[in-house]
N, C-alpha and C positions, 0 to 999 in steps of 0.2 A: 592524346586520347586515353593513354594508360592512366594518367593522373586522375581523370574523371571517373574511370572505371573503379579505381581503388579509393576514391575520395571518401572522407569522413564527414557526415553532416554536423552542423554547428552544435546540435544538442548532445552529440556523443564525444566531442572533443575533450571536455574536462576529464571524463573518465579515462580516455585514451592517454592523456598526458599525466594522469595521477594527480590532478589539481582540483581545487575546489572551484565551484562555479564562479565565485568572485575573483579568484586568482586568474582564471582563464579570461574573464571579461576584462580585467585590467590589462593583461598581456595583449588581448585583441585590440583594445582601445589605443594602446601605446604603439601598435604596429609590430610587436615582437612576433605575434602569430598572425600570419596573413592568409586570407582565403584565396582559393583559386580564382574566383570571380567575386569581387566585392558586392555588397548589397547596393542596389541602385536607387533605393528610396524606402519610404515608410512601408513596413509590412513585408518587405522583400527578404528579410533575414531567414525566412523558412527555406529558401533555396540556396543559402550560403553553404559551401562545402570547402573543406580544407584538404590539401594534398597530403597524402600519407608520407611521401618522401620528405616534405618540409618538416612535418611533425617528428618523423623518425630521426632526422638530423639533430633536432633538439634533444630527443631522448637519448641519443648516442652520446652527446656531450655530457649529459647527466650520468650515464652509465660509466663513463671514464673517470668519474670522481672516485677517489679511494674509499673503500669501505671503512666505516668508523669501527674502532676497536672498542670492545665492551668496557675496558678500563677507563677510556676517555669519555664515554657517552654521557656521563652525568653533567658535564659542562656544556654539552651541545644540545641544541634544540632546532626545530624547524624554522625556516625563514619567515613563516607567518608569525610565529612566536617572537622572533627577533624584531620584526617590524612593529609588533605591538609593544615591545619593550624599549623602543627608541633607537633601534639600530639603523633605521631608514625606511624608505618606501619599499614595498615588496618588489615592484618592477625594477627599481634601481639595484637592489640587492641581487635579484635574479640575473640581471644583465652582467653585473660585475663578477658574479660567480662563474657564469659561462665564459667570460673573457679571462678568467684566471686571476683577477685582481683581489678577490676575497677567498681566503682559504675555506673550503667547504668539503664535506664528506657525504657519503651516501649510506643511509641506513638500509642494510640488505633485506630487512623485513618489510619494507615498503617499496613502492615503484614510482617512477617518474618524478615530477616536481615535489610530491609529498615525501620523497625519500631524502631530500637535501637537508642536511643539518649543518649548523654553524655554531661557533663559540660566541654566544650572545654577549657575555661579559666583555670579551675582547672587542667586539664591534662597537658596543656602547661606549667603552672606554676610549677607543680611538676617536669616535665622533665627538665626545665631550672634550677631549684634549685639543681638538682642532679649532 
């Protein structure tokens, strides 16, 4: 009951997570972000809500990433930028970061998913070497 009282509507989740609408849609489609009650058919997405607890767990994992130092920040970019530069799909990078398989940092000037930064050159180099 408490989960429904504090639930966040579908339209507000991207802002809550600090993500773009496209990033959120990708995570929703991949099942990374799961609603309390899934949509039951066409047009029913208006009633889809997400548990604050589930979203806060994801944000806590991001908050545990170390803050990026200014001296290193020139080599680091957002995971969206990394995806665009050939480091891999956004949803795969995000999952591997949360699992600790990719070194990532947090930009203290941003929040949520938008605060995650990675070394793009290193990721692209690893991918092309494989």
